[in-house]
C-alpha positions as CSV (number, residue, x, y, z in Angstrom):
1,X,91.1,103.4,112.3
2,X,87.9,101.6,113.3
3,X,86.2,101.4,110.0
4,X,88.0,98.5,108.4
5,X,85.5,97.8,105.6
6,X,87.9,99.5,103.2
7,X,90.4,96.8,103.7
8,X,87.9,93.9,103.2
9,X,89.2,92.2,106.3
10,X,86.1,90.2,107.2
11,X,86.7,86.8,105.6
12,X,90.0,87.2,103.8
13,X,92.1,84.2,104.1
14,X,89.3,81.8,103.7
15,X,89.2,82.8,100.0
16,X,93.0,83.1,99.4
17,X,95.2,81.0,101.6
18,X,98.7,82.4,102.0
19,X,101.6,80.0,101.4
20,X,104.7,80.7,103.4
21,X,107.1,78.9,101.0
22,X,108.2,79.7,97.5
23,X,107.4,76.2,96.5
24,X,103.6,76.7,96.6
25,X,101.6,73.6,97.5
26,X,98.7,72.7,95.2
27,X,96.1,73.2,97.9
28,X,97.0,76.9,98.2
29,X,96.3,77.6,94.5
30,X,93.0,78.9,93.1
31,X,90.8,76.0,92.2
32,X,87.2,75.8,91.2
33,X,86.0,75.6,94.9
34,X,87.8,78.8,96.0
35,X,88.2,80.8,92.8
36,X,86.7,84.3,93.2
37,X,83.4,84.4,91.3
38,X,81.9,87.8,92.3
39,X,83.2,91.3,92.8
40,X,82.7,90.8,96.6
41,X,84.8,87.6,96.4
42,X,87.5,89.5,94.5
43,X,87.5,92.4,97.0
44,X,87.9,90.0,99.9
45,X,90.7,88.3,98.0
46,X,92.6,91.6,97.5
47,X,92.1,92.2,101.2
48,X,94.3,89.2,101.9
49,X,97.2,91.3,100.8
50,X,96.5,93.8,103.6
51,X,95.6,91.1,106.2
52,X,99.0,89.5,105.7
53,X,100.7,92.9,105.9
54,X,99.1,93.7,109.3
55,X,99.8,90.3,110.7
56,X,103.5,90.8,111.2
57,X,104.4,94.4,110.5
58,X,104.1,95.8,114.0
59,X,105.8,93.0,115.9
60,X,108.3,90.6,114.2
61,X,109.1,93.0,111.3
62,X,109.3,95.9,113.7
63,X,111.6,93.9,116.0
64,X,114.0,93.2,113.2
65,X,114.2,96.9,112.4
66,X,114.3,98.3,116.0
67,X,115.6,95.7,118.5
68,X,118.8,95.5,116.4
69,X,119.4,99.1,117.2
70,X,119.8,101.4,120.3
71,X,116.1,102.4,119.9
72,X,114.4,99.5,121.5
73,X,115.5,96.7,123.8
74,X,113.8,93.7,125.6
75,X,116.0,92.7,128.4
76,X,115.4,89.6,130.5
77,X,114.3,90.0,134.1
78,X,115.6,87.0,136.0
79,X,115.1,84.9,132.9
80,X,111.6,86.2,132.2
81,X,111.2,87.6,128.7
82,X,114.3,85.9,127.4
83,X,112.3,83.7,125.0
84,X,115.2,81.6,124.0
85,X,117.6,84.6,123.6
86,X,115.9,85.9,120.4
87,X,115.8,89.5,121.6
88,X,119.3,89.3,123.0
89,X,120.5,88.0,119.7
90,X,119.0,91.0,117.9
91,X,120.5,93.4,120.4
92,X,124.0,92.0,120.0
93,X,123.8,91.3,116.3
94,X,124.3,87.6,117.0
95,X,121.3,86.2,115.2
96,X,121.6,83.1,113.1
97,X,119.8,81.9,110.0
98,X,117.5,79.9,112.4
99,X,116.3,83.0,114.3
100,X,112.5,82.9,114.4
101,X,112.1,86.5,113.0
102,X,114.6,85.8,110.2
103,X,112.4,82.9,109.0
104,X,109.1,84.4,109.9
105,X,109.6,87.7,108.0
106,X,111.0,86.1,104.9
107,X,107.9,83.9,104.8
108,X,105.6,86.8,105.6
109,X,106.9,88.9,102.8
110,X,106.8,86.1,100.2
111,X,103.3,85.2,101.4
112,X,102.2,88.7,100.5
113,X,104.0,88.6,97.2
114,X,102.5,85.3,96.2
115,X,99.0,86.6,97.1
116,X,99.6,89.5,94.7
117,X,100.9,87.1,92.0
118,X,97.8,85.0,92.4
119,X,95.5,87.9,91.9
120,X,97.1,89.7,89.0
121,X,96.2,87.1,86.3
122,X,92.5,86.9,87.3
123,X,91.8,90.6,87.6
124,X,90.7,90.6,83.9
125,X,87.9,88.2,84.7
126,X,85.6,90.7,86.6
127,X,84.4,93.0,83.9
128,X,86.1,96.1,85.0
129,X,86.3,99.0,82.6
130,X,89.7,99.9,81.4
131,X,90.3,102.7,83.9
132,X,89.2,100.6,86.9
133,X,91.1,97.5,85.7
134,X,94.3,99.6,85.4
135,X,93.8,101.0,88.9
136,X,93.3,97.6,90.5
137,X,96.3,96.1,88.8
138,X,98.3,99.1,89.9
139,X,97.2,98.7,93.5
140,X,98.3,95.0,93.5
141,X,101.7,95.8,91.9
142,X,102.4,98.6,94.3
143,X,101.7,96.4,97.2
144,X,104.0,93.7,95.8
145,X,106.7,96.3,95.3
146,X,106.3,97.3,99.0
147,X,106.8,93.7,100.1
148,X,109.8,93.5,97.9
149,X,111.2,96.7,99.5
150,X,110.9,95.1,102.9
151,X,112.8,92.1,101.7
152,X,115.5,94.1,99.9
153,X,116.1,96.3,102.9
154,X,116.4,93.4,105.3
155,X,118.0,90.6,103.3
156,X,119.5,92.3,100.3
157,X,119.8,89.6,97.7
158,X,116.5,87.8,97.2
159,X,114.5,86.0,94.5
160,X,112.2,88.0,92.3
161,X,109.0,86.0,91.8
162,X,106.3,87.4,89.5
163,X,104.5,84.3,88.2
164,X,101.9,82.1,89.8
165,X,102.1,79.2,90.3
166,X,105.9,79.0,90.9
167,X,107.0,76.2,88.6
168,X,110.7,76.2,89.3
169,X,112.6,77.1,92.5
170,X,113.6,80.8,91.9
171,X,117.2,81.8,92.1
172,X,118.7,84.6,94.3
173,X,118.9,87.9,92.5
174,X,121.4,90.6,93.4
175,X,120.2,93.5,95.5
176,X,120.7,95.9,92.5
177,X,118.4,93.8,90.4
178,X,115.7,93.8,93.1
179,X,116.1,97.6,93.5
180,X,115.7,98.0,89.8
181,X,112.6,95.8,89.7
182,X,110.9,97.7,92.6
183,X,111.7,101.1,91.0
184,X,110.4,100.0,87.6
185,X,107.2,98.7,89.1
186,X,106.5,101.8,91.1
187,X,107.2,104.2,88.2
188,X,105.0,102.1,86.0
189,X,102.0,102.3,88.3
190,X,102.2,105.7,90.1
191,X,100.1,107.6,87.7
192,X,97.3,105.0,87.8
193,X,96.9,105.3,91.6
194,X,94.6,107.8,93.4
195,X,95.9,110.9,95.1
196,X,95.0,112.1,98.6
197,X,92.0,114.5,98.4
198,X,90.3,117.0,100.6
199,X,87.4,114.7,101.1
200,X,87.5,112.6,104.3
201,X,85.0,110.1,102.7
202,X,87.3,109.5,99.7
203,X,90.4,109.3,101.9
204,X,88.7,106.8,104.1
205,X,88.2,104.6,101.1
206,X,91.9,105.0,100.1
207,X,93.3,104.7,103.6
208,X,95.7,101.8,104.1
209,X,96.0,101.3,100.3
210,X,98.5,102.6,97.8
211,X,98.3,106.1,96.6
212,X,100.5,108.3,94.5
213,X,101.9,109.7,97.7
214,X,102.8,106.3,99.0
215,X,104.8,105.5,95.8
216,X,106.6,108.9,95.9
217,X,107.5,108.4,99.6
218,X,108.7,104.8,99.0
219,X,110.8,105.9,96.0
220,X,112.2,108.7,98.2
221,X,113.2,106.1,100.8
222,X,114.8,104.0,98.1
223,X,116.7,106.9,96.6
224,X,117.9,108.1,100.1
225,X,119.4,104.7,100.7
226,X,120.5,104.1,97.1
227,X,124.2,104.3,98.0
228,X,123.7,101.5,100.6
229,X,121.5,99.4,98.3
230,X,123.3,99.7,95.0
231,X,126.4,101.9,95.5
232,X,125.1,104.9,93.6
233,X,123.9,108.1,95.4
234,X,120.6,109.6,94.1
235,X,120.0,112.5,96.4
236,X,118.5,114.8,93.8
237,X,115.9,112.1,93.2
238,X,115.1,112.1,96.9
239,X,114.3,115.8,96.6
240,X,112.2,115.3,93.5
241,X,110.1,112.6,95.2
242,X,109.7,114.6,98.3
243,X,108.5,117.6,96.3
244,X,106.1,115.3,94.5
245,X,104.5,114.4,97.8
246,X,104.4,118.0,99.0
247,X,102.9,119.2,95.7
248,X,99.7,117.7,97.0
249,X,98.6,120.3,99.5
250,X,96.2,117.9,101.1
251,X,99.3,116.6,103.0
252,X,100.3,118.8,105.9
253,X,101.8,118.4,109.4
254,X,99.1,117.8,111.9
255,X,98.9,120.5,114.6
256,X,99.3,118.0,117.5
257,X,102.0,115.4,117.3
258,X,100.1,113.0,119.7
259,X,97.1,112.8,117.4
260,X,99.0,110.9,114.8
261,X,99.4,107.9,117.1
262,X,96.2,107.8,119.2
263,X,93.9,104.8,119.3
264,X,91.4,106.7,117.1
265,X,93.9,107.7,114.5
266,X,93.0,107.2,110.9
267,X,92.3,108.9,107.5
268,X,91.6,112.2,109.3
269,X,95.4,112.5,110.0
270,X,96.6,115.0,107.4
271,X,100.3,113.9,107.3
272,X,99.7,110.1,107.1
273,X,100.7,108.9,103.6
274,X,100.4,105.2,104.2
275,X,99.4,103.4,107.4
276,X,98.6,99.9,108.5
277,X,95.2,99.8,110.3
278,X,94.8,97.9,113.5
279,X,92.1,97.1,115.9
280,X,91.5,94.5,118.6
281,X,90.4,92.0,116.0
282,X,93.5,92.5,113.8
283,X,96.5,90.9,115.4
284,X,99.8,92.7,115.3
285,X,99.9,96.0,117.2
286,X,101.1,95.1,120.6
287,X,103.2,98.1,121.7
288,X,101.3,98.5,124.9
289,X,101.3,94.8,125.7
290,X,105.0,94.6,125.4
291,X,106.2,98.0,126.4
292,X,104.0,99.5,129.2
293,X,104.3,99.2,133.0
294,X,101.6,97.1,134.5
295,X,101.6,98.7,137.9
296,X,100.1,101.9,136.5
297,X,97.6,100.4,134.0
298,X,94.5,101.3,136.1
299,X,95.4,105.0,136.0
300,X,95.2,104.8,132.2
301,X,91.8,103.3,132.2
302,X,92.3,99.6,131.7
303,X,93.1,96.6,133.9
304,X,94.7,93.8,131.9
305,X,97.9,91.8,132.3
306,X,100.6,93.5,130.4
307,X,104.4,93.1,130.1
308,X,107.1,95.2,131.7
309,X,109.7,94.1,129.2
310,X,110.3,96.5,126.3
311,X,112.0,99.9,126.7
312,X,114.8,101.9,125.1
313,X,118.5,102.3,125.9
314,X,119.5,105.3,128.0
315,X,121.8,106.5,125.2
316,X,118.8,106.7,122.8
317,X,116.5,108.3,125.3
318,X,119.1,111.0,126.1
319,X,118.3,112.6,122.7
320,X,114.9,113.8,124.1
321,X,116.4,116.9,125.6
322,X,115.0,119.9,123.6
323,X,113.3,122.5,125.7
324,X,109.5,122.5,125.2
325,X,109.5,119.3,123.1
326,X,106.2,117.5,123.4
327,X,107.8,114.3,122.1
328,X,109.6,114.0,125.5
329,X,106.1,113.4,127.0
330,X,105.7,110.2,124.9
331,X,108.1,108.5,127.3
332,X,107.4,107.4,130.9
333,X,110.5,108.2,132.9
334,X,111.1,109.3,136.5
335,X,108.3,109.7,139.1
336,X,105.0,108.7,137.6
337,X,101.8,110.8,137.8
338,X,98.2,110.1,136.6
339,X,97.6,111.0,133.0
340,X,95.4,114.0,132.3
341,X,93.8,112.6,129.2
342,X,95.3,115.2,127.0
343,X,98.8,113.9,126.6
344,X,100.1,115.3,129.8
345,X,100.0,114.4,133.5
346,X,98.3,115.6,136.6
347,X,99.9,116.2,140.0
348,X,98.5,113.0,141.4
349,X,101.3,110.5,142.1
350,X,100.9,106.9,141.0
351,X,101.7,104.3,143.7
352,X,102.5,100.7,143.6
353,X,99.2,98.9,144.5
354,X,98.6,98.6,148.2
355,X,101.6,100.9,149.1
356,X,102.5,104.5,149.5
357,X,105.6,104.0,147.3
358,X,105.5,106.1,144.2
359,X,106.3,104.4,140.9
360,X,109.6,105.7,139.7
361,X,110.8,104.6,136.3
362,X,114.6,104.6,136.0
363,X,116.0,105.1,132.5
364,X,119.3,103.3,133.4
365,X,119.5,99.6,132.6
366,X,121.9,98.0,135.0
367,X,122.4,94.3,134.2
368,X,122.8,91.6,136.8
369,X,125.1,88.8,135.8
370,X,125.5,85.9,135.3
371,X,122.3,85.6,133.2
372,X,122.9,87.4,129.9
373,X,121.2,90.8,129.3
374,X,119.3,90.4,132.5
375,X,118.1,93.1,134.9
376,X,116.9,90.8,137.7
377,X,113.3,90.8,138.8
378,X,113.0,92.9,141.9
379,X,110.4,95.7,142.0
380,X,113.2,98.2,141.4
381,X,114.6,96.4,138.4
382,X,111.2,96.0,136.9
383,X,111.0,99.8,136.9
384,X,114.2,100.1,134.9
385,X,114.0,101.3,131.4
386,X,111.9,104.1,129.9
387,X,108.6,103.1,128.5
388,X,107.1,104.6,125.4
389,X,103.5,105.8,125.2
390,X,103.9,107.2,121.7
391,X,101.2,104.8,120.5
392,X,99.0,106.0,123.4
393,X,97.5,103.1,125.4
394,X,94.0,102.2,124.2
395,X,91.7,102.3,127.2
396,X,89.4,99.7,125.6
397,X,92.2,97.1,125.5
398,X,90.8,93.7,126.7
399,X,92.4,90.8,128.5
400,X,91.7,88.2,125.8
401,X,93.8,90.0,123.1
402,X,95.8,92.8,124.8
403,X,95.9,94.4,121.3
404,X,96.0,98.1,120.6
405,X,93.7,99.8,118.0
406,X,96.3,102.5,117.1
407,X,97.1,102.4,113.4
408,X,100.8,102.3,112.6
409,X,102.1,104.8,110.0
410,X,104.6,103.4,107.5
411,X,105.1,106.7,105.6
412,X,104.2,110.2,106.7
413,X,105.0,113.7,105.7
414,X,107.4,114.5,108.5
415,X,109.6,111.6,107.4
416,X,109.5,112.9,103.8
417,X,110.6,116.4,104.9
418,X,113.5,114.9,107.0
419,X,114.5,112.8,104.0
420,X,114.6,115.9,101.8
421,X,116.6,117.8,104.4
422,X,119.1,115.0,104.6
423,X,119.4,114.7,100.8
424,X,120.2,118.4,100.5
425,X,122.8,118.2,103.2
426,X,124.3,115.3,101.3
427,X,124.6,117.4,98.1
428,X,121.2,117.9,96.5
429,X,119.9,121.4,95.8
430,X,117.3,123.0,97.9
431,X,114.0,123.6,96.1
432,X,111.0,125.9,96.5
433,X,107.7,124.3,97.5
434,X,104.5,126.3,97.6
435,X,106.5,129.5,97.4
436,X,109.0,128.7,100.2
437,X,112.6,127.8,99.8
438,X,113.0,124.6,101.8
439,X,116.5,124.5,103.2
440,X,117.4,121.7,105.7
441,X,117.1,124.2,108.5
442,X,113.6,125.3,107.4
443,X,112.4,121.8,107.1
444,X,113.8,120.7,110.5
445,X,112.4,123.8,112.2
446,X,108.9,123.1,110.8
447,X,109.0,119.7,112.5
448,X,110.4,121.1,115.7
449,X,107.8,123.9,115.8
450,X,105.0,121.4,115.5
451,X,106.4,119.5,118.5
452,X,106.7,122.7,120.5
453,X,110.5,122.3,120.6
454,X,113.1,125.0,120.6
455,X,114.1,125.7,117.0
456,X,117.6,125.0,115.7
457,X,120.0,127.7,114.6
458,X,121.9,125.3,112.4
459,X,121.6,121.7,111.3
460,X,124.2,119.1,110.4
461,X,123.9,115.5,109.1
462,X,124.4,114.2,112.6
463,X,121.7,116.6,113.7
464,X,119.4,115.1,111.1
465,X,120.0,111.7,112.5
466,X,119.1,112.9,116.0
467,X,116.0,114.7,114.7
468,X,114.9,111.5,112.9
469,X,115.3,109.7,116.3
470,X,113.1,112.2,118.1
471,X,110.5,112.4,115.4
472,X,110.3,108.9,114.1
473,X,111.2,106.6,117.0
474,X,109.1,103.4,117.3
475,X,108.1,103.7,113.6
476,X,110.5,101.1,112.2
477,X,113.2,103.2,110.5
478,X,116.1,103.2,113.1
479,X,118.1,100.3,111.6
480,X,117.7,101.8,108.1
481,X,118.9,105.2,109.4
482,X,121.9,103.8,111.3
483,X,123.2,101.7,108.4
484,X,122.9,104.8,106.1
485,X,124.9,106.9,108.6
486,X,127.5,104.1,109.1
487,X,126.6,103.8,112.8
488,X,124.8,100.4,112.9
489,X,127.9,98.8,114.5
490,X,128.3,101.4,117.2
491,X,128.0,99.7,120.6
492,X,126.6,101.3,123.8
493,X,127.5,98.9,126.6
494,X,125.1,98.7,129.5
495,X,126.5,98.5,133.1
496,X,127.8,95.0,134.0
497,X,127.4,93.9,130.4
498,X,129.7,90.9,129.7
499,X,128.4,90.2,126.1
500,X,129.8,91.9,123.1
501,X,128.2,93.0,119.9
502,X,129.1,91.4,116.6
503,X,130.4,94.5,114.7
504,X,130.8,92.8,111.4
505,X,129.4,94.9,108.6
506,X,127.9,91.7,107.1
507,X,125.3,92.1,109.8
508,X,123.8,95.0,107.9
509,X,121.9,92.2,106.1
510,X,120.0,89.4,107.7
511,X,120.7,85.8,106.5
512,X,118.6,83.7,104.2
513,X,116.7,81.3,106.6
514,X,118.1,77.8,106.9
515,X,114.7,76.3,106.2
516,X,114.5,78.2,102.9
517,X,118.0,77.1,101.8
518,X,117.0,73.5,102.4
519,X,113.8,73.9,100.4
520,X,115.4,75.8,97.5
521,X,118.9,74.8,96.3
522,X,119.0,77.9,94.0
523,X,119.2,80.3,96.9
524,X,122.5,81.7,98.0
525,X,123.4,82.6,101.6
526,X,124.5,86.2,102.3
527,X,128.1,86.9,103.0
528,X,129.2,86.3,106.6
529,X,126.7,83.6,107.5
C-alpha cells in the first residue's frame, strides 16, 4: 500500500514518544510542550500506535513465530549470518531470557500499549461528537487488545496495564486473566468499529486500522487456541466468529493468490481483513533482504546487496506437492529461470555472473561441522535452501534501505475459513453461509481451487495443518499452529547436525526478559526458565 496518509505516519513519534519500559520516564509523558492541541496533532499521535506496530512486526516478531518452527531457518554460512547464535537458539528452542528478540518484542508490545493508554484519557478533549468519540476510543482499545494478544500468545502470563502514567510496577497476571481482558475489550468495542464496504475509497481510509472483521478474526484466533491458552475448548465460538466475518460479503477470496502479497497490494485486496502497510520509508518488511538469492537479483529488476541467508527446512517445503498448486511457484528451488513478470518463469536460464553455470537452488540443508548450524560458504552451499518469493520482490528496492513495499497481512479470509474448518473437525457443527453448507472439505477445496491445486476427496486434522502450511506460510502463524496441534517439539534433524532441540513443553512460552525482571520486582518468570 503506497498511500500511507491514512495511518498518519508522517511525523508520528515526534509527538508521542514510545517508552520501552513499564516504568515510564517523565520525559515520555504528555506535557504542555508536546500535548496534542489540534485534530491534526491528535491524528498524528494515534498514528504512533501503527508506526510502532510496523516497526517490529515483520522482522523480530515474525522471527519469534517462524524461526522457532520448521517453516523458516537462518543457517550460518562459515560463520556469516550467525549473529551471536540468536537464530540458532530459536531453531533449537535454546533461547534465554537475554535473547534480543525476547526483550525487544516485550518492549515493542508494551510500547504500543502505553501509547494507547496515553491517548485514551485525552480523546475527550477534541470536541468529537458522541459517535465519533466512541469510534476513536474503540479503535485505540482494539489496537491495545491486539498488542496484548501478541504478548499473551508469546509470553503467556504478563501484566495488564491500562492506566497512564504507570504509578506502581505492575504485577504478572495469569494467562487466563489476560485472555479474559482481551476478549472483554474486543466484545465491548466491536459494534463501534467500521465494517468493510464495497467502496475502495472508504476501505482505503480504514485499511490497516481495526474493523469489525478484524475483531471477529482475532476472536476466532483466540477461541481456536482457547484450549492452549486457558484449558477450555471453544470451537463453536470459532465457527460463530468465522461466520461473522463471512456475513460481510465484501470479503471474498481473491482470484489470484499472488496478488495478495505483491508490492502494490493494499485495500483493493478483497480477502485482507487487517494488514500492516509497508513501504521503503517504513522499516520492517525485509523478506527480500534476508531471504532472496543475490546472484539472480538483476533478473528480477533490481541490483542491490541482499542476503542469502533465510530459507525453509526441506521437511516443510515437501508439503508443496499438490498438482497444479500455484503456491509452489512462490518458492525458488531447483534450476533457476528468468521471471516472466506474471508469477511464472520463462525458459531463459539464470547463470552465475560471468559464467555459464546455471544457478541451481538445492532444498537440502547439509550442515558442515564443527561450526553449529553452519552450511559452509562455498558457491554450492550458498545455493542450499529454498527461497521464498511469496512477498514478491519489489523491483524498486533501493540500496540504502533494502526494504520491501509489500504490505503484510495479519488476518485474511483464507485463514478464517481454515480456522472454521479445523473447529468443525474438532467438534463444532458445520453452518450454512450465504446458502452454502460449509463443511471442512468444502472450505479447504475453496482455498485449493483458488490456488489451482488438485481438490481433496477428504480432509483430516493433520490435513488441515498441512493446508495451513501451504496457504499461510511466512505469515507468522506456524508456531501458533504447531503448539495447538501438539507438534511444536517435533524435531527434524538436518544432515550432520550435532545440536539437539530442547523439547521441553515449557518452551511453548518465551521467558520474561531478564532486564524487565530487574526493573520490576513484581514480575514472575515463566516456568522452566
